FIDOPA-947489 format. One record per residue: x, y, z of N, C-alpha, C, O in turn; chain; residue number from 0; residue in three letters. Coordinates in steps of 0.1 Angstrom, whole numbers, plus 5000, padded with zeros to 4 digits. Layout:
SITE     nx     ny     nz    cax    cay    caz     cx     cy     cz     ox     oy     oz   mol   seq   type
SITE      X      Y      Z      X      Y      Z      X      Y      Z      X      Y      Z     A   NUM    ala
...
% end
This chain:
SITE     nx     ny     nz    cax    cay    caz     cx     cy     cz     ox     oy     oz   mol   seq   type
SITE   2843   8550   5457   2844   8536   5461   2856   8534   5470   2867   8538   5467     A     0    met
SITE   2853   8527   5480   2864   8525   5490   2872   8512   5487   2866   8502   5483     A     1    glu
SITE   2885   8513   5490   2893   8501   5488   2890   8490   5498   2888   8492   5509     A     2    glu
SITE   2889   8478   5492   2888   8466   5501   2902   8460   5503   2910   8459   5493     A     3    thr
SITE   2905   8457   5515   2918   8451   5518   2916   8438   5526   2906   8434   5530     A     4    val
SITE   2927   8431   5526   2928   8418   5533   2938   8419   5545   2950   8421   5542     A     5    ser
SITE   2933   8417   5557   2942   8417   5568   2939   8404   5576   2928   8400   5577     A     6    leu
SITE   2949   8398   5581   2948   8385   5589   2943   8387   5603   2948   8396   5610     A     7    asp
SITE   2934   8379   5607   2929   8379   5621   2941   8375   5630   2947   8365   5627     A     8    cys
SITE   2943   8382   5641   2955   8378   5650   2952   8366   5658   2961   8360   5663     A     9    pro
SITE   2939   8361   5658   2936   8349   5666   2936   8336   5657   2942   8326   5660     A    10    tyr
SITE   2929   8337   5646   2927   8325   5638   2935   8325   5625   2936   8315   5618     A    11    cys
SITE   2942   8337   5622   2950   8339   5610   2943   8338   5597   2949   8337   5586     A    12    ala
SITE   2930   8338   5597   2922   8338   5585   2922   8352   5579   2922   8362   5587     A    13    gln
SITE   2922   8353   5566   2922   8366   5559   2908   8372   5561   2897   8366   5558     A    14    ala
SITE   2907   8385   5564   2895   8392   5566   2894   8403   5554   2903   8412   5554     A    15    ile
SITE   2885   8401   5545   2884   8410   5533   2873   8420   5536   2861   8416   5536     A    16    tyr
SITE   2876   8432   5539   2867   8442   5542   2872   8456   5537   2884   8457   5534     A    17    lys
SITE   2863   8466   5536   2867   8479   5533   2876   8484   5544   2875   8481   5556     A    18    pro
SITE   2886   8493   5540   2896   8498   5550   2889   8504   5562   2894   8503   5573     A    19    leu
SITE   2878   8511   5560   2871   8518   5571   2866   8507   5582   2864   8511   5593     A    20    ser
SITE   2863   8495   5577   2858   8485   5586   2868   8482   5597   2864   8480   5609     A    21    trp
SITE   2881   8483   5594   2891   8480   5604   2894   8492   5613   2901   8490   5623     A    22    phe
SITE   2887   8503   5611   2888   8515   5620   2878   8515   5630   2878   8524   5639     A    23    lys
SITE   2868   8506   5630   2857   8506   5640   2863   8504   5654   2874   8498   5655     A    24    gln
SITE   2857   8509   5664   2862   8508   5677   2863   8493   5681   2872   8488   5687     A    25    thr
SITE   2852   8485   5678   2852   8471   5681   2844   8464   5670   2834   8469   5665     A    26    tyr
SITE   2849   8452   5666   2843   8443   5656   2847   8429   5659   2856   8426   5667     A    27    phe
SITE   2840   8420   5652   2844   8406   5654   2849   8400   5641   2845   8404   5630     A    28    thr
SITE   2858   8390   5642   2863   8383   5631   2851   8375   5625   2845   8367   5632     A    29    cys
SITE   2849   8376   5611   2839   8368   5605   2841   8353   5606   2831   8345   5605     A    30    pro
SITE   2853   8348   5608   2856   8334   5608   2855   8328   5623   2848   8319   5625     A    31    glu
SITE   2863   8334   5632   2863   8328   5645   2854   8335   5656   2853   8331   5667     A    32    cys
SITE   2848   8347   5651   2839   8354   5660   2846   8360   5672   2838   8364   5682     A    33    gln
SITE   2859   8361   5673   2866   8367   5684   2865   8382   5682   2866   8387   5671     A    34    lys
SITE   2865   8389   5693   2865   8404   5693   2878   8410   5689   2889   8405   5693     A    35    gly
SITE   2877   8420   5681   2889   8427   5676   2886   8442   5679   2875   8447   5679     A    36    leu
SITE   2897   8450   5680   2896   8464   5682   2905   8471   5672   2915   8466   5667     A    37    ala
SITE   2901   8483   5669   2908   8491   5658   2923   8492   5661   2931   8492   5652     A    38    ala
SITE   2926   8493   5674   2940   8495   5678   2949   8483   5674   2961   8485   5672     A    39    gly
SITE   2943   8471   5672   2951   8460   5668   2955   8461   5653   2965   8454   5649     A    40    gln
SITE   2948   8469   5646   2952   8471   5632   2956   8485   5628   2959   8488   5617     A    41    phe
SITE   2958   8494   5638   2960   8508   5636   2973   8510   5627   2972   8518   5618     A    42    ala
SITE   2984   8504   5630   2996   8506   5623   2995   8501   5609   2999   8508   5599     A    43    thr
SITE   2989   8490   5606   2987   8484   5593   2977   8493   5585   2980   8496   5573     A    44    leu
SITE   2967   8498   5591   2957   8507   5584   2964   8520   5581   2962   8525   5570     A    45    val
SITE   2972   8526   5590   2979   8538   5587   2989   8536   5575   2989   8545   5566     A    46    asp
SITE   2996   8525   5575   3005   8522   5564   2998   8521   5551   3002   8526   5540     A    47    asp
SITE   2987   8514   5551   2979   8512   5539   2973   8525   5534   2974   8527   5522     A    48    leu
SITE   2969   8533   5542   2963   8546   5538   2974   8555   5532   2972   8562   5522     A    49    glu
SITE   2986   8555   5538   2997   8563   5532   3001   8557   5519   3004   8565   5509     A    50    gln
SITE   3001   8544   5517   3005   8538   5504   2994   8541   5494   2998   8544   5482     A    51    ala
SITE   2982   8541   5497   2971   8544   5488   2971   8559   5484   2969   8562   5473     A    52    leu
SITE   2974   8568   5494   2975   8582   5491   2987   8585   5481   2986   8593   5472     A    53    asp
SITE   2998   8578   5483   3010   8579   5475   3006   8575   5461   3011   8581   5451     A    54    ala
SITE   2999   8564   5460   2995   8558   5447   2986   8568   5439   2988   8570   5427     A    55    glu
SITE   2977   8574   5446   2968   8584   5440   2976   8596   5435   2974   8601   5424     A    56    val
SITE   2986   8600   5444   2994   8612   5440   3002   8609   5427   3003   8618   5419     A    57    glu
SITE   3007   8597   5426   3015   8593   5414   3005   8593   5402   3009   8597   5391     A    58    val
SITE   2993   8588   5403   2984   8588   5392   2980   8602   5388   2978   8604   5376     A    59    met
SITE   2979   8611   5397   2976   8625   5394   2987   8633   5388   2985   8640   5379     A    60    leu
SITE   2999   8631   5394   3010   8639   5390   3021   8632   5382   3030   8639   5377     A    61    lys
SITE   3021   8619   5382   3031   8611   5375   3042   8609   5385   3043   8614   5396     A    62    gly
SITE   3052   8600   5381   3063   8597   5389   3072   8609   5392   3074   8617   5382     A    63    glu
SITE   3076   8611   5404   3085   8622   5406   3099   8620   5399   3104   8609   5399     A    64    pro
SITE   3104   8631   5394   3117   8630   5387   3127   8638   5395   3124   8648   5402     A    65    arg
SITE   3140   8633   5395   3150   8640   5402   3163   8638   5394   3164   8630   5385     A    66    ser
SITE   3173   8646   5397   3186   8645   5390   3185   8653   5377   3176   8660   5374     A    67    gly
SITE   3195   8650   5369   3197   8657   5356   3186   8653   5346   3184   8661   5337     A    68    cys
SITE   3180   8642   5348   3170   8637   5338   3156   8642   5340   3147   8639   5332     A    69    cys
SITE   3154   8651   5350   3141   8656   5352   3137   8665   5340   3125   8666   5337     A    70    lys
SITE   3147   8671   5334   3144   8679   5322   3149   8671   5310   3161   8671   5306     A    71    asp
SITE   3140   8663   5304   3144   8654   5293   3150   8661   5281   3156   8655   5272     A    72    lys
SITE   3147   8674   5279   3153   8681   5268   3167   8687   5271   3173   8693   5262     A    73    met
SITE   3171   8686   5283   3184   8691   5286   3196   8684   5278   3196   8672   5278     A    74    ser
SITE   3205   8692   5273   3216   8686   5266   3226   8680   5276   3235   8672   5272     A    75    ser
SITE   3225   8683   5288   3234   8678   5298   3228   8666   5305   3234   8661   5315     A    76    ser
SITE   3217   8661   5300   3211   8649   5306   3220   8637   5305   3227   8635   5295     A    77    cys
SITE   3221   8629   5316   3230   8618   5316   3227   8607   5306   3235   8598   5303     A    78    cys
SITE   3215   8607   5300   3211   8597   5290   3215   8602   5276   3213   8594   5266     A    79    asn
SITE   3219   8614   5274   3223   8619   5261   3238   8619   5259   3246   8622   5268     A    80    arg
SITE   3242   8615   5247   3256   8615   5245   3260   8628   5239   3252   8635   5232     A    81    ser
SITE   3272   8633   5242   3276   8646   5237   3281   8644   5223   3287   8634   5219     A    82    ser
SITE   3278   8654   5215   3281   8654   5201   3293   8661   5197   3297   8662   5186     A    83    glu
% end
């Protein structure tokens, strides 16, 4: 199932709710104002959305990345453990 996103028309500023691939078409028209739109007008936003979605999927599959001394929760030198 493809993600539906909302991007504003650069002419009428109305939100366009469509699947992400719809915004990649060479040419399409705004459902509200019927003015012509091109994929290039949305290219940066579409790229950013795709990267964010890919990162979200990666987190769901692998979990949040850990760094620093707390990546090993069993370590006695972890900054969240008090020394005994």
